[in-house]
C-alpha positions, -999 to +999 in steps of 0.1 A: +000+000+000+028+024+008+045+017-026+011+023-044+006+055-025+041+067-034+035+060-071+002+079-070+018+108-052+045+109-080+018+109-107+030+075-119-004+060-125+009+032-147+033+021-120+005+024-094-018+001-115+011-024-120+016-026-082-021-030-076-023-058-101+007-075-085-010-074-051-043-087-065-025-116-083-005-126-052-020-157-034-004-145-002-020-110-001-056-098+001-067-063-008-078-044+023-099-012+025-068+010+021-058-009-011-092-004-026-093+033-017-058+038-034-070+018-064-102+038-070-089+066-092-062+046-111-089+021-120-115+047-129-091+066-151-080+034-169-116+023-175-117-005-150-147+005-130-161-030-131-131-044-113-132-016-088-168-024-080-159-061-077-133-053-051-158-033-031-183-061-033-158-087-021-148-065+008-184-058+017-195-095+016-165-106+037-173-081+065-211-078+064-226-088+097-192-092+113-174-059+109-201-035+100-182-006+115-153-013+092-176-013+062-191+020+073-157+036+078-143+022+045-172+034+024-169+069+039-134+069+026-144+055-008-172+080-013-150+109-002-122+099-026-146+097-056-163+130-047-130+148-043-121+138-078-154+150-092-168+114-097-200+123-080-223+102-102-200+071-097-200+078-060-238+079-060-239+045-079-217+030-052-238+045-025-270+032-040-256-003-047-242-009-012-266+010+011-297+024-005-308-006-025-313-028+006-348-027+020-351-004+050-367-030+073-341-056+065-313-032+074-328-022+107-343-055+119-316-080+111-285-060+118-267-080+091-262-051+068-248-017+079-271+013+078-260+044+058-248+071+082-251+109+084-215+111+071-223+091+040-252+114+031-231+145+039-203+134+016-228+129-012-246+162-005-213+180-005-205+164-039-238+176-053-231+211-038-197+211-056-213+200-089-242+225-085-268+198-088-296+210-066-323+186-079-303+155-069-292+170-036-328+176-025-339+142-038-312+127-016-323+148+013-358+133+010-342+099+014-324+111+045-358+121+060-375+089+048-349+066+063-346+086+095-309+093+094-299+120+120-292+154+106-263+176+116-250+211+107-230+200+077-262+185+062-279+219+063-248+238+051-245+215+021-281+221+011-278+259+015-251+261-012-277+257-038-300+285-051-332+283-031-362+305-025-372+320+008-402+297+010-381+266+004-355+277+030-382+281+056-398+248+046-365+231+049-359+245+083-393+233+095-384+198+082-351+198+100-367+210+132-394+183+130-366+157+129-351+173+160-321+185+140-299+210+159-281+237+140-246+246+148-231+281+141-218+270+107-253+258+097-269+290+110-244+310+090-253+291+058-290+297+064-284+334+069-264+335+037-290+316+018-318+340+029-295+369+018-290+353-016-328+348-019-333+386-012-348+381+022-326+402+045-353+404+072-353+366+076-315+367+077-317+391+106-341+368+124-319+338+120-289+358+132-308+366+164-319+330+167-283+318+163-273+341+192-299+325+215-293+289+205-255+289+200-247+317+225-208+321+228-202+299+197-221+322+174-207+355+186-176+358+165-170+384+137-175+357+111-212+354+121-217+392+121-200+395+087-223+368+072-253+390+083-237+421+068-232+401+035-269+393+035-277+430+040-253+440+013-272+418-012-303+437-002-287+470-014-288+460-051-314+469-078-350+474-069-346+462-033-326+493-021-356+512-007-372+482+010-373+484+048-368+454+071-398+438+087-380+413+108-408+401+130-430+396+100-404+378+080-408+342+067-383+329+092-400+345+121-434+331+112-424+295+115-430+279+149-401+265+169-405+245+201-371+255+215-375+293+214-400+318+225-411+339+195-423+367+218-390+369+236-370+370+203-394+396+188-388+419+218-350+416+216-331+449+215-313+439+183-345+439+164-356+473+178-323+488+165-326+477+129-362+469+123-378+493+098-345+504+084-333+499+048-305+473+044-279+500+040-289+519+072-291+486+091-255+478+079-242+511+093-262+506+125-246+472+130-212+487+123-218+513+150-227+485+174-195+466+166-173+497+169-184+504+204-187+468+214-224+471+222-242+443+239-277+442+223-290+414+245-277+389+271-266+366+243-254+391+217-221+408+225-208+424+193-172+418+183-148+444+169-151+450+132-124+436+109-113+442+073-141+420+060-167+439+080-157+472+064-155+456+030-191+444+033-203+478+044-185+494+014-201+468-009-235+477+005-227+514-001-215+508-036-246+488-045-270+514-032-284+528-065-266+529-098-264+566-106-254+588-076-220+581-061-215+577-024-179+589-024-180+611+007-195+584+029-171+558+014-141+579+021-152+585+057-157+548+061-122+541+048-107+567+072-126+553+101-113+518+093-077+531+092-082+549+125-094+516+140-062+500+129-079+477+103-057+462+076-065+478+042-074+446+024-075+449-014-112+438-015-121+466+009-102+492-011-119+479-043-153+483-028-145+518-015-135+530-050-166+515-065-186+539-043-174+568-064-198+558-092-188+576-124-168+603-107-134+592-119-117+625-110-127+622-074-117+585-073-082+594-087-079+622-060-088+597-033-063+572-048-035+597-046-042+608-010-057+578+007-064+546-011-032+542-032-007+546-003-028+522+018-028+496-010+010+500-015+016+495+022+003+459+021+028+438+002+026+406+023+005+389-004+027+401-032+008+427-053-026+412-047-040+441-026-026+466-051-041+447-080-075+445-065-075+482-056-064+492-092-093+471-104-117+492-084-104+523-104-110+503-136-147+499-126-150+536-120-135+543-155-161+520-170-189+539-152-175+571-165-170+557-201-133+568-199-112+540-215-085+566-221-080+570-183-083+532-179-055+527-204-033+552-185-041+533-153-030+501-170+003+517-178+006+529-142+000+493-130+028+480-151+051+508-138+042+498-102+050+461-110+013+450-112+004+434-144-031+444-157-050+412-166-083+402-181-098+407-146-089+443-148-105+446-183-136+428-170-139+453-141-139+482-167-166+463-187-187+457-156-187+494-149-195+502-185-225+479-184-239+498-154-233+531-173-251+519-205-282+504-187-313+521-201-295+540-228-310+540-263-292+530-294-289+566-305-272+576-273-247+548-278-236+562-312-207+586-315-184+564-293-158+558-321-128+572-302-140+555-270-142+522-288-106+527-302-093+533-267-111+502-255-093+482-281-060+496-268-070+488-232-080+453-243-045+447-258-028+461-227-048+438-204-044+406-224-009+408-240+015+381-231+040+386-203+073+373-216+084+363-181+053+341-177+050+329-213+029+298-217+023+283-251-008+265-238-024+299-233-018+311-269-049+312-290-051+304-327-044+335-349-030+357-321-009+384-335+009+415-323-010+446-334-006+483-333-037+505-328-037+540-342-062+563-326-078+588-350-098+618-339 
């Protein structure tokens, strides 16, 4: 097994298969669960799935009824290996064949065959989450409920990775609670994030408060508060910006829970502080709580804000409307963060710059005095922070329809040792899309020079760096070109 593992680690798959075949052919050696787990991917890649399943069957039949714990543990490893290598459908076939195809009463009454465990289901649900297959994930969850396998926090977290409506989230919570499932902080955070993705920030607020009551100290960290701020930030986009929070009347609040007093939760000070606010105002109110370390209830001691906190507030601010910039408020937010000793993370700086809307002159002024020096001061991750901050400027250039300035910024990036990439170009394009929303075809005419500068910007952001030349990235027909701008 050690020799097989070494060959796999060295990417010598032919050698690994040769060693496996030698072991299987030896009359003195039997393949154990570790051998089978090592053989999974070499056999799958070489088209020997049938032999792989035969090994599993022999192992299963030898141990069934005598060493069921070994079977359970081994198949957890088998399923996990297949899912990690994106063989989710094959993993499901294995799971069905050895656990779900056996009648439920036979499993539970005879004890001869091992029952599927929570971990088996969680591995498969995690695989479907990775593959983005919501339909099969929820079909499998129905089997979990039907068989009566206990649920845990990872089960909920896996399901919440899929796009899901507010009504379905609430219905899912009711099912979990009816099965006496207990949510841990990670599961609560996934539910809060899912409500945010579904556009129901009020339910996200309710679940945040519920988490504080149920998990107490385990749910008080900055990570939990930041997840709530992320849900509120998603409520600051598009036509939801003017909606006010009705937390007590939310979908999550209307469901009944045996473990919590709804009246007690509804009277909590946290709700009274943010209820009736817009998502943006609620975000700033929560930031104020965190800055002063306010204790909103016996169970909710707010932590100090970190860089992610300020990034999410800036994201909420930049998403609030698409026309009027929020530059003054964003610059104050940035300076408050610096005064608090918060590390100027590149994502935070990017979000701050996006708050300038189409005011590229003001954004450049802020870059020179505040944002640029802060970005340049953080070089522990190479130039990543500086790159992300520059990309924020690119977005503002797109909003302002100024590819000429964006091109000059690309030159400045090169001079600073930061290579402009297609990500930089896409940031400009995303800003331009916002600027062009609602414009008629006539208003889009007369952009000849603008389009020429955009061509130049495209070349600057996608040209090959000789130091990182990779033939595999060359596309057919690529040529060096010179663009001449004509007035």
